[in-house]
Each structure stands twice: as structure tokens, then as C-alpha cells.
C-alpha positions in Angstrom: -7.4 -1.3 19.7 -3.9 -2.6 19.9 -1.5 -0.1 18.6 1.2 -1.1 16.2 4.7 -0.1 17.4 8.2 -1.5 17.6 8.3 -4.6 15.5 4.9 -4.5 13.8 4.2 -3.1 10.4 0.5 -4.0 10.4 -1.8 -3.5 13.4 -2.9 -6.6 15.3 -6.6 -7.5 15.6 -9.0 -5.7 18.0 -8.7 -7.0 21.5 -11.2 -9.8 22.1 -14.0 -9.0 24.5 -14.0 -10.4 28.0 -16.3 -13.5 28.2 -17.6 -15.2 31.3 -17.6 -13.7 34.7 -16.2 -15.7 37.6 -18.7 -16.5 40.5 -17.2 -15.3 43.7 -18.2 -15.4 47.4 -16.8 -13.6 50.5 -15.5 -15.8 53.3 -17.5 -14.0 56.0 -21.0 -14.9 54.8 -22.9 -18.1 53.9 -24.7 -17.4 50.6 -27.1 -19.6 48.7 -26.6 -20.5 45.0 -29.4 -18.1 44.2 -27.6 -15.3 46.1 -24.4 -16.0 44.4 -26.1 -15.9 41.0 -27.7 -12.6 41.8 -24.2 -11.3 42.8 -23.0 -11.6 39.2 -22.0 -8.3 37.8 -20.3 -6.9 34.7 -16.5 -6.6 35.0 -15.3 -3.3 36.5 -12.2 -1.3 35.6 -9.9 -3.6 37.6 -11.2 -6.8 36.0 -11.0 -5.3 32.5 -7.5 -4.1 33.0 -6.1 -7.4 34.3 -8.1 -9.5 31.8 -6.5 -7.4 29.0 -3.0 -7.9 30.4 -3.4 -11.6 30.9 -5.0 -12.1 27.5 -2.2 -10.2 25.7 0.6 -12.2 27.4 -1.1 -15.5 26.7 -1.7 -14.6 23.0 1.4 -12.5 22.1 4.4 -13.3 24.3 7.2 -15.2 22.5 6.9 -18.2 24.9 3.6 -19.7 26.0 2.6 -18.8 29.5 -0.4 -20.0 31.6 -2.8 -17.3 32.6 -3.3 -18.8 36.0 0.4 -18.7 36.9 0.6 -15.1 35.7 -2.4 -14.0 37.8 -1.1 -15.7 40.9 2.3 -14.3 40.5 0.7 -10.8 40.4 -1.5 -11.4 43.4 1.5 -12.4 45.5 2.7 -8.8 45.1 -0.2 -7.6 47.2 2.0 -8.0 50.2 4.1 -5.1 49.0 1.0 -2.9 49.3 0.1 -4.3 52.7 2.8 -6.3 54.5 0.0 -8.0 56.6 -1.5 -9.5 53.4 -0.9 -12.9 52.0 -2.4 -15.1 49.2 -3.4 -18.7 49.7 -4.6 -21.2 47.1 -6.7 -24.0 48.5 -9.7 -26.2 47.5 -10.2 -24.6 44.1 -10.2 -21.0 45.5 -7.8 -18.2 45.9 -7.9 -16.5 49.3 -6.7 -13.1 50.5 -5.6 -13.1 54.2 -4.8 -10.1 56.4 -2.9 -11.0 59.5 -3.7 -14.6 58.8 -7.5 -14.1 58.6 -9.3 -14.7 55.4 -11.0 -11.5 54.1 -11.7 -12.4 50.5 -12.2 -15.5 48.4 -12.4 -16.0 44.7 -13.0 -19.3 42.8 -10.2 -20.2 40.5 -10.8 -19.9 36.8 -9.6 -22.2 34.1 -5.9 -22.2 33.3 -6.1 -19.7 30.4 -9.4 -17.9 31.2 -8.2 -14.3 31.3 -11.7 -12.8 31.9 -12.3 -15.1 34.9 -8.9 -14.4 36.4 -9.4 -10.7 35.9 -12.6 -10.8 37.7 -11.0 -12.8 40.5 -8.3 -10.2 41.0 -10.9 -7.5 41.1 -13.0 -9.3 43.8 -10.0 -10.0 45.9 -8.8 -6.4 45.8 -12.2 -4.9 46.4 -13.2 -7.1 49.2 -9.7 -7.0 50.7 -9.8 -3.2 50.7 -12.7 -3.3 53.2 -10.4 -5.0 55.7 -7.1 -3.4 54.7 -6.6 0.4 55.1 -3.4 0.0 53.1 -5.2 -1.5 50.1 -8.0 1.0 50.5 -5.5 3.9 50.2 -3.6 2.5 47.3 -4.1 4.4 44.1 -5.4 2.6 41.1 -2.3 3.2 39.2 0.0 1.9 42.0 -2.2 -1.2 42.2 -1.9 -1.8 38.5 1.8 -1.3 38.4 2.5 -3.5 41.4 0.4 -6.5 40.3 1.3 -6.2 36.6 5.0 -6.1 37.4 4.5 -9.2 39.4 2.7 -10.9 36.5 5.5 -10.0 34.1 8.4 -10.9 36.5 8.8 -14.4 35.0 9.0 -13.0 31.4 12.1 -11.6 29.7 13.6 -8.2 30.8 12.2 -6.3 27.9 8.6 -7.0 28.6 7.2 -4.3 30.8 4.2 -2.2 31.8 4.0 1.6 31.3 1.4 3.6 33.1 -0.8 6.2 31.4 1.6 9.1 31.9 4.8 7.2 30.9 3.0 5.6 27.9 1.9 9.1 26.8 5.5 10.3 26.8 6.6 7.2 24.9 4.0 7.8 22.3 5.2 11.4 21.9 8.7 10.1 21.2 7.5 7.6 18.7 4.6 9.4 17.0 5.1 13.1 17.8 3.2 15.7 19.9 1.8 19.2 19.8 4.6 21.7 20.2 6.4 24.7 18.8 9.8 23.2 17.8 12.3 24.1 20.5 14.5 22.3 23.0 15.0 23.9 26.4 17.3 23.7 29.4 16.8 24.9 33.0 17.4 28.6 33.7 16.9 30.7 36.9 14.3 32.8 35.1 12.4 29.9 33.5 13.7 28.0 30.5 16.7 28.8 28.2 16.1 27.9 24.5 18.9 25.5 23.5 17.8 24.6 19.9 15.2 25.9 17.5 14.0 23.5 14.8 13.8 24.9 11.3 10.4 25.2 9.7 8.5 25.0 13.0 6.4 27.7 14.7 9.2 29.0 16.9 11.7 29.4 14.1 9.1 31.1 11.8 8.3 33.6 14.6 11.9 34.7 14.9 12.7 32.9 18.2 16.4 32.1 18.4 18.8 30.0 20.5 19.6 31.8 23.7 16.2 33.4 24.2 14.8 32.8 27.7 11.1 32.0 28.2 9.9 33.6 31.4 6.2 33.2 31.2 3.7 30.9 29.3 0.1 31.9 29.0 0.7 34.5 31.7 2.2 32.0 34.2 5.6 32.7 35.6 8.1 29.9 34.9 10.6 31.0 37.5 11.5 28.1 39.8 9.3 25.7 37.9 10.7 22.1 37.3 11.9 21.7 33.7 9.4 18.8 33.1 6.5 21.0 34.1 7.6 23.7 31.7 7.8 21.2 28.9 4.2 20.1 29.6 3.1 23.7 29.6 4.7 24.3 26.2 3.2 21.2 24.7 -0.5 20.8 24.0 -3.1 19.9 21.5 -2.2 20.5 17.8 -3.6 23.8 16.5 -3.9 25.4 20.0 -2.2 28.7 20.7 0.3 29.6 23.4 1.5 33.1 24.4 5.2 33.2 25.6 7.1 36.0 27.2 10.7 36.0 26.3 13.9 37.9 27.3 16.7 38.3 24.7 20.3 39.4 25.3 20.7 42.9 24.0 17.1 43.9 24.5 16.0 45.9 27.5 12.4 44.8 27.7 10.8 41.4 27.5 8.5 40.7 24.5 5.5 38.4 23.9 5.1 35.9 21.0 1.9 34.0 20.2 2.4 30.7 18.5 0.2 27.9 17.3 1.3 24.4 18.2 2.0 21.9 15.4 2.8 18.2 15.2 6.4 17.8 16.4 8.3 14.6 15.9 11.6 14.6 17.9 14.7 14.8 15.7 16.9 11.6 15.6 19.4 12.4 12.8 22.0 15.1 13.0 24.3 15.9 10.0 27.7 17.6 10.1 30.1 18.0 7.3 33.7 17.1 8.2 35.8 18.2 5.2 35.1 15.4 2.6 33.2 13.2 5.0 29.5 13.3 5.9 29.1 12.6 9.6 25.6 11.5 10.5 24.6 10.8 14.2 21.4 8.8 14.7 20.1 8.8 18.2 17.0 6.6 17.8 14.3 5.3 15.4 10.9 7.0 15.5 8.4 7.2 12.7 10.3 10.1 11.0 13.9 8.7 11.2 14.2 7.3 7.7 12.9 10.5 6.2 15.5 12.4 8.2 18.3 10.1 7.3 17.4 10.2 3.6 17.3 14.0 3.7 20.7 14.2 5.5 22.3 11.9 2.9 20.9 14.0 0.0 22.1 17.2 1.7 25.6 15.8 2.1 25.7 14.7 -1.5 24.6 18.1 -2.6 27.0 20.0 -0.4 30.1 18.0 -0.9 29.4 16.8 -4.4 31.8 14.5 -6.3 34.4 15.0 -3.6 32.4 13.1 -1.0 34.8 10.5 0.4 32.1 8.6 2.3 29.5 8.6 5.0 30.0 7.9 8.7 26.7 6.8 10.3 27.2 7.0 14.1 24.9 4.5 16.0 26.9 4.6 19.2 24.6 4.9 22.2 21.5 4.5 20.0 19.0 2.3 22.0 16.8 1.5 19.0 13.1 2.1 18.4 10.8 1.2 15.5 11.8 -1.9 13.6 10.2 -0.8 10.3 12.3 2.4 10.4 15.5 0.4 10.9 14.5 -1.8 7.9 13.7 1.3 5.8 16.9 3.0 6.8 18.9 0.0 5.6 16.9 0.0 2.4 18.3 3.5 1.6 21.7 2.0 1.0 21.0 -1.3 -0.8 19.2 -2.3 -4.0 18.4 -5.8 -3.2 18.8 -8.6 -0.6 17.3 -9.7 2.7 17.4 -7.1 5.5 16.0 -8.9 8.4 13.7 -11.8 9.5 11.6 -12.1 12.7 10.2 -15.3 14.2 8.0 -15.8 17.2 5.1 -17.8 18.5 2.3 -15.6 17.2 1.6 -16.2 13.4 1.9 -12.4 12.7 5.4 -12.3 14.2 6.8 -14.3 11.3 8.0 -11.5 8.9 10.6 -11.2 6.2 12.0 -7.8 5.2 13.7 -7.5 1.8 15.2 -4.4 0.1 13.5 -2.5 -2.6 15.3 -1.2 -5.7 15.1 2.5 -4.7 17.9 4.0 -2.7 19.6 7.3 -2.0 23.0 6.1 -0.6 24.2 5.2 -4.1 27.7 3.9 -4.0 29.0 6.2 -1.4 31.4 4.3 0.9 29.7 3.8 4.3 31.2 3.3 7.8 28.9 2.5 10.7 30.0 3.2 14.3 28.7 0.9 17.0 29.3 0.3 20.7 27.9 -1.6 23.6 25.0 0.8 23.9 23.9 0.3 20.2 20.9 -1.9 20.6 17.8 -3.3 19.0 16.8 -1.4 15.8 20.4 0.0 15.5 21.7 -3.6 15.5 19.2 -4.5 12.8 20.5 -1.7 10.6 24.2 -2.4 11.3 24.0 -6.2 10.9 22.0 -5.9 7.6 24.5 -3.6 6.0 27.5 -5.6 7.2 26.0 -8.9 6.0 25.1 -7.5 2.7 28.6 -6.2 2.2 27.5 -2.6 2.1 29.2 -1.1 5.2 32.3 -1.4 7.3 31.5 -1.5 11.0 33.9 0.2 13.4 33.9 0.2 17.2 33.0 -2.5 19.7 30.5 -5.4 19.9 26.9 -4.1 20.2 24.5 -4.7 23.0 22.7 -7.8 21.9 19.1 -7.0 22.1 17.8 -9.3 19.4 14.1 -9.4 20.2 11.1 -7.5 18.9 8.6 -5.9 21.2 5.0 -5.0 20.3 3.2 -2.2 22.2 -0.4 -2.9 23.2 -2.8 -0.2 24.5 -4.5 -1.0 27.7 -7.9 0.1 29.1 -6.3 2.7 31.4 -4.5 4.3 28.4 -1.2 2.7 29.6 0.8 0.3 27.5 2.0 -3.3 27.7 5.3 -3.8 25.9 5.7 -7.5 25.1 8.5 -9.5 23.5 7.0 -11.4 20.6 9.7 -12.3 18.1 13.4 -12.9 17.7 15.5 -11.1 15.1 17.7 -12.8 12.5 20.3 -11.1 10.3 20.6 -11.7 6.6 23.3 -14.3 7.1 21.0 -16.1 9.6 22.5 -15.6 13.0 20.4 -14.5 16.0 21.2 -11.0 17.3 20.1 -11.7 20.9 22.8 -11.8 23.7 25.8 -11.3 21.4 24.8 -8.5 19.1 26.9 -7.5 16.1 30.7 -7.9 15.8 32.4 -4.9 14.2 34.6 -5.3 11.2 37.3 -3.2 12.8 37.4 -3.5 16.6 38.8 -0.6 18.5 38.4 -2.0 22.0 42.0 -2.8 22.8 43.9 0.2 21.6 43.8 4.0 21.1 46.0 3.7 18.0 44.1 3.7 14.7 47.0 2.3 12.8 47.2 -0.7 15.2 43.5 -1.3 14.7 43.9 -1.5 11.0 47.0 -3.7 11.2 45.5 -6.1 13.6 42.2 -6.4 11.7 43.4 -6.4 8.1 47.0 -7.7 8.1 46.6 -10.3 10.9 43.2 -11.5 9.8 41.6 -10.8 13.2 38.5 -9.2 11.8 37.7 -12.2 9.6 38.2 -14.7 12.4 36.0 -12.7 14.8 33.1 -12.2 12.4 33.2 -15.9 11.5 33.2 -16.9 15.2 30.2 -14.6 15.9 28.1 -15.8 13.0 28.7 -19.5 14.0 28.2 -19.0 17.7 25.5 -20.9 19.6 23.7 -18.4 21.8 22.6 -21.1 24.2 26.2 -22.2 24.9 27.5 -20.3 28.0 31.2 -21.0 27.1 30.7 -19.7 23.5 28.9 -16.6 24.9 31.8 -15.9 27.2 34.4 -16.3 24.5 32.6 -14.1 21.9 31.9 -11.4 24.5 35.6 -11.2 25.3 36.7 -10.6 21.7 35.6 -7.0 21.3 34.2 -5.6 24.6 32.9 -2.1 25.0 35.7 -0.2 26.8 36.4 3.5 27.4 39.1 5.3 25.5 41.2 8.2 26.4 42.1 11.1 24.1 40.8 11.3 20.6 37.7 9.5 19.3 39.4 6.3 18.0 36.3 5.2 16.1 36.1 8.4 14.1 39.8 8.3 13.4 39.6 4.7 12.0 36.6 5.6 10.0 38.4 8.7 8.5 41.5 6.7 7.6 39.7 4.0 5.7 37.3 6.5 3.9 40.2 8.7 2.8 42.1 5.6 1.6 39.9 3.7 -0.9 42.2 0.7 -0.9 41.8 0.2 2.9 38.0 0.6 2.7 37.8 -2.1 0.0 39.9 -4.5 2.0 37.7 -3.9 5.1 34.5 -4.3 3.1 35.8 -7.6 1.5 36.0 -9.2 5.0 32.2 -9.5 5.2 32.1 -11.1 1.8 34.8 -13.7 2.8 33.2 -14.4 6.2 29.9 -15.1 4.6 31.4 -18.0 2.8 32.6 -19.7 5.9 
């Protein structure tokens, strides 16, 4: 089953079954047609794996790609596994040569026959392993990664393969994992607890920040790599773990038995800064909108009628699930277009509109962005800017304006493929140029200068209009737009926060900044 992930709100169809097995013959034997027919066999793991990859790219990728070209590009990478190997295509067949001698032959399949090309790859690898010690000693996972990376090399930079282990970790980040609700850092005795999540097993048991875990299920953690400790602490939901801890002020260590629960990594962090609610958002997983909503409600309750506004910090946020970005934007608007996606596959054409319910009310909103704000964070920022709901402060965002879908593979790995482009409510494409902030802080560390340049000199209005009208395919325009508000380091105080504070504490300034997006939309 293909899994729905970044960019997909409804699951795709079940992967089509492989059909048709390619007839192959080795180069070192003369076989009759009857012998070759008898040699037909069901596809093995390698054939199924590559057939799945090739089929997915051919069906889903944003641009049409020929299966045969993908398969051959992958096969060329065999030489990185054995420098003596080479691939030759001749007389309707693909040949694997070792030191110039043919050791395996596979008949070419049709241009877009994924099953046939998958079977061809399997035959070449299996027969080639008889003659090549290097191929024979190559692990299955290394083989998959090497050839799939070759197949994807002609695609865009966001399409990639994740092996089973990496894919498992990525699913944990998106969907959650069995854990106890702590964050740890390395310590000489084992692992130092750096954060305890409220409401989770560790917090309920009385574990506190600063405790040191020295043993897990009787195994000493001293000298163990941090990643290995994390894997020991995680496990299946509803399973138990016994931890031995040391606590400052206590002479003896003590044991705690906990039952693992579903843990979804936190992505929203709230801090009250006098009359301003500061919310830092580090990513978009399946719980991010709920976290953001809860943080806004908490700020409204704590600060009350004196709430001057909300600062949503998306700096350094690499993105995540598209539906969460859409739902996060929906928290702050009653109506309007939030985003549109368009690609080659019919299911990639989606329109996302706001619903009437929201929690943000009319609280003034400033969003901080920088050159590392990408993907889903750009969707959220662009939507609220275009809809006249938020003032953007910082530098131009990264410009990752494409949507990826995640497809589960037979080895439990994942194929991440670009399948759509993102359009903002005003209609411009996010890719390459990203979002232009309303108030650019790139060129100065002086908050007053930022406001004067943007508001009094009309710089903000000109820059946003130029960005929205830009042709992403024109190199000169790309260069010009990128130079307007580049991501640059600052010294001293956080200039972005300072600008946000000034306009939120001065309603007239906030209204003037917000009006810029309305004026620019009419250009």
C-alpha cells in the first residue's frame, strides 16, 4: 500500500501488481527456446523492488520519465560496486561485462514495462554476482541504494530513496513512535534527561529534567552511543521498560518501570514575552496543528485582553506535512484560498480553502521567516501574507515550492517523489524564489531603519510586487529577486524579534505593514 504523506490528504491506490516476466539468457550457454521458457520464474525480491520503484516514478513523478532510461541509468551505477563492471546495450539486449567479458545478458523490455525491467535488473545482478566477488559481497540494501540513486539522478533534488532504517526514523518523526516522553543528551554515565513531556509516562512517574539514566532493562548505558540508547528506550507501544536512574541529591540510584505510549515529537513551543505570545514552530508532523491551536489558546488565556499579538517563528523550519500547513493557516482565517497544487498525476491537482472555524481570532500576527524556512512553512507564510492576515518579517524564504509524496517499498523503505508544484493564493509559484517578507531585515541591524525603509520609502510594496510578478524560468529575474532580501547573518540582538515587537506594540505600524499585502495584491 502506498502511504499518504507530505502533500497527500487521501491515500493513493494500491500498487499495481507486476505483470509479465522478461525472458532472459546467460551469455555463456546456448539454450533452446524450450529451455528458455522453462527458465521463467516468478520475480524475486530484487525484481519486485526495482519494478516498484520504476512504476512509481513513471506514474507519479511530476514530469514524465521513460522506465527504460531510468533502469539503464541505475544499471550504470554497478561500476561503483565493482570498478571492473560495465553495462553495454546492443541488439535488443542489456549486457553486464566484467573486465570486458560478458557475464550476464537480459533482453530489453518495452519502454515503460516496469516489471520487465525489474526482472532484467535482477537477472543481471544475480548472474553477475557469480563472476564478480564484489557484487556477491554487496549487501542487498547497498545494492538498492546504489542503483535507485542512479535511477533518480535525473530527477529533481527532492526526489530520493530512504532505506528501511532511515524510512522508519522518518515515519517516527511524522507519525509517532512508542516511547516514554523524554529528550536525552549524552552523559558519561549513560544519558542525561534534557526535557520531560507533560502527560507522558516519564512525567507521570516523577522523572525530572537532570536525572541520569544509567541502565535500561538491566543493560548498562555507560559509553553507549546516544543513538543506540534512543533505540533502547523506544519500542512497541504498551511494552514495559525498566530504567535505573541517578538523581542529584540522592545517594543511591533507583529503578522506575514505565509502559511505552505513542509519542509524537513536539514541533510547537510557546513562551510568553510580556504582552506578546512567542511561538516557535520547528516542523510539521501529524500533531502540529493541534499543538499550535493549543498554544494560541494558552496564550489567549494567560495574557487575556492585554495580548498585543502573536509572533510565529518559522525560521529554520524545513517543512513537513502539507495538510498540517494548510490546517495551521486555517486557524487564523475565516475564508479564502490557502494553497493550490498542480502536477501530472490527476490526484495531484488539489485546492485548499479555509473553513469558517478559527482560534486566532483577530490577534495581530507576525511570522518570522529566513532562508531556511522551506516547504510547508512557506505554504503557511505565503497564505497568511496573501490573505492579508500576517506581516512577514525576516529574509526571503528557501523556495521549495514542490510537493513530495511518500511511497512504501517492498523492503519497507520509502521512495519520496516530487509530484506537484505549490501555488500561493495570489497565484505565484513558490519554487526557487520562495516568499518575500513584508519587512526585510537583511541589510541592517537597526529595527527603526527596517521600518523606515519598508514603510516610508515603499520598499516592501515594490519588493512584494516584483516577487509576485516574477517569471521563475527567467534567470535574470531569479537573480534580481534573490538579491532583494537575501538571508544574511546578524550580529547582536535578534533584529527580527525586535521588528516584530515594535510593530505589535504600535498598532498603527502593524496596520500600515499589513496594508502592504492588500495594496500589492492589486498590482
